[in-house]
C-alpha positions as CSV (number, residue, x, y, z in Angstrom):
1,X,221.4,158.5,-32.8
2,X,224.1,159.9,-35.0
3,X,223.5,159.8,-38.8
4,X,226.1,160.4,-41.4
5,X,225.5,160.1,-45.2
6,X,228.2,159.7,-47.8
7,X,227.1,159.1,-51.3
8,X,224.8,156.2,-51.4
9,X,225.5,155.0,-47.9
10,X,224.2,156.1,-44.5
11,X,225.9,155.2,-41.3
12,X,223.8,155.2,-38.2
13,X,225.4,155.0,-34.8
14,X,223.7,154.6,-31.4
15,X,224.5,157.4,-29.0
16,X,222.1,156.6,-26.2
17,X,223.4,153.3,-25.0
18,X,220.0,151.5,-25.1
19,X,219.9,148.9,-27.9
20,X,216.1,148.4,-27.6
21,X,215.4,152.1,-27.9
22,X,217.8,152.5,-30.7
23,X,216.1,149.7,-32.7
24,X,212.7,151.2,-32.1
25,X,213.9,154.6,-33.2
26,X,215.6,153.1,-36.3
27,X,212.5,151.2,-37.2
28,X,210.3,154.3,-36.7
29,X,212.5,156.4,-39.0
30,X,213.2,153.7,-41.5
31,X,211.4,155.5,-44.4
32,X,214.0,158.2,-44.1
33,X,216.8,155.8,-44.8
34,X,215.2,153.3,-47.2
35,X,216.8,154.7,-50.4
36,X,220.3,154.3,-49.0
37,X,222.6,151.4,-48.1
38,X,222.7,151.3,-44.3
39,X,225.5,150.7,-41.9
40,X,224.2,150.2,-38.4
41,X,227.1,150.7,-36.0
42,X,226.5,149.0,-32.6
43,X,230.1,148.4,-31.9
44,X,230.1,150.4,-28.7
45,X,228.2,147.5,-27.0
46,X,230.7,145.1,-25.5
47,X,228.2,142.5,-24.2
48,X,226.2,141.7,-27.4
49,X,225.0,138.3,-28.2
50,X,223.4,136.7,-31.3
51,X,219.9,137.3,-29.9
52,X,220.7,141.0,-29.9
53,X,221.9,140.9,-33.5
54,X,218.8,138.9,-34.6
55,X,216.5,141.7,-33.4
56,X,217.7,143.6,-36.5
57,X,216.6,140.7,-38.8
58,X,213.3,142.2,-39.9
59,X,214.9,145.5,-40.8
60,X,217.7,143.7,-42.7
61,X,215.2,141.6,-44.7
62,X,213.0,144.6,-45.6
63,X,216.0,146.6,-46.7
64,X,217.6,143.8,-48.8
65,X,214.3,143.2,-50.5
66,X,214.5,146.8,-51.7
67,X,217.9,145.9,-53.3
68,X,219.9,147.9,-50.7
69,X,222.6,146.8,-48.4
70,X,222.1,146.5,-44.6
71,X,225.3,145.9,-42.7
72,X,225.7,145.7,-38.9
73,X,229.0,146.6,-37.3
74,X,229.5,144.7,-34.0
75,X,232.4,143.7,-31.9
76,X,233.1,140.6,-29.7
77,X,230.5,138.3,-31.1
78,X,230.8,134.9,-32.6
79,X,230.4,135.7,-36.3
80,X,229.9,132.0,-37.1
81,X,226.6,132.1,-35.2
82,X,225.2,135.0,-37.3
83,X,222.4,133.9,-39.6
84,X,223.4,133.7,-43.3
85,X,220.7,136.2,-44.3
86,X,222.3,138.9,-42.2
87,X,225.6,140.8,-42.8
88,X,227.6,141.5,-39.6
89,X,231.2,142.8,-39.7
90,X,233.7,143.9,-37.0
91,X,234.7,147.3,-38.5
92,X,233.2,150.3,-40.4
93,X,235.8,149.8,-43.2
94,X,234.7,146.2,-43.8
95,X,231.1,147.4,-43.9
96,X,231.9,149.9,-46.6
97,X,233.8,147.1,-48.5
98,X,230.8,144.8,-48.3
99,X,228.5,147.5,-49.6
100,X,230.8,148.2,-52.5
101,X,230.9,144.5,-53.4
102,X,227.1,144.2,-53.1
103,X,226.6,147.3,-55.3
104,X,228.9,145.7,-58.0
105,X,226.9,142.4,-57.8
106,X,223.6,144.3,-58.2
107,X,225.0,146.3,-61.2
108,X,226.0,143.0,-62.8
109,X,222.6,141.5,-62.1
110,X,223.5,138.9,-59.5
């Protein structure tokens, strides 16, 4: 797991190649990241499906309740099938853009 923090955002990238182990490790170390906006980069997986994305749902919900952004970066999935309560984008740049917009919305009280 590679962790990079810039300002109020932490990017976490899987380096092991096992999505289940990555999710377990991320869940176990969640308290470390709970005060930051999170970008979870799983774009290296080419055979992801919506079921795989949904495994991050509990973490996403918990993080968003704490008024922090939780964005997943994934490639080659049908973004129309992603649940509305989750944020999934195809690139790191778009993830940063989403977090910036959500920060502005929180500052404005939306």
